[in-house]
N, C-alpha and C positions, 0 to 999 in steps of 0.2 A: 527274790528269786535268785538262786545260785546258778552260775554258768555251768554248762555241761562240758566237761573235758573228755570224758570217756563214757561209753555206754554203761548203763547200770548193771548189766549182768554179763557173766563170762562168755556165753555163746555169742552174744551180739558183738562183744569186744573182739573175739577171735575171728569172726566172719569179716569184720572191718579190717582187722590187722592183715589177714591173708589177702584180702582184696587189694589192699594198698601195696603189700609186698610184691604182688603180681602186676602192679601198675595198671589195674583195671578200674574203669569208672563204675559207678553204681549201675549205670545204664547197660554197660557191657556185661557185667556179671549177671544182672537181672535177665537180660536177653538170653545169655548162655544157660541160665537155670530155668527159663520159661516162666518167669514171674514178672510182674509189673515193677518198674523201677521205684515207684512210690512205695510199694510193699516192702522192697528191700530196704529202703530208707527207714521205714518204720521198724523193721527188724533190727537194723544196725543201731538205732537209737534206743532200742529196748522198749518201744511202745507196743510192739506186737510179738506174741510168742508164735513162732512158726510151727506149722504142722510137721510131723515126722517126714512126710513126703517132700515138703519144701526143704527141710534140712538136708535130706538125701540128695536132692537136685542141686542145692548149693554146694555140697561137698563134692559132688561129681564135677561141677563146673569149675571148682577151685583145684581139682586134682588131688583131693585128700579123702580120707575115709570119714564117715560120720563120727567115729571114735576120736579122730584127730580134732574135729571141731570142738568136741567136748573136752578132750584131754589137754589141748593146748591152753585151756582156760586158766590153768594154774601156771605158775612161773617156771615149772620144770620143762615145759614143752612137750612134744609128742613122744620123746624118747622112752618114757616110762610105759608106753603102750606095747612095746616090743616084748 
């Protein structure tokens, strides 16, 4: 079994990155988004695909747009969305 260093898909990686940049715990972000911390953990590890409504609530809690969550998944960052 290989160790996991990053979540397997870009949305998960972006959510985790933004949460850490904002110095939020999983519990704090989950509470702000109205989801269970365990569910957020599963999303960040790439084990669960969040519903669109969950993505929207996470984006709002992180202070970004849904497009930013998807757009930041490549190495260019969110600037290309402008």
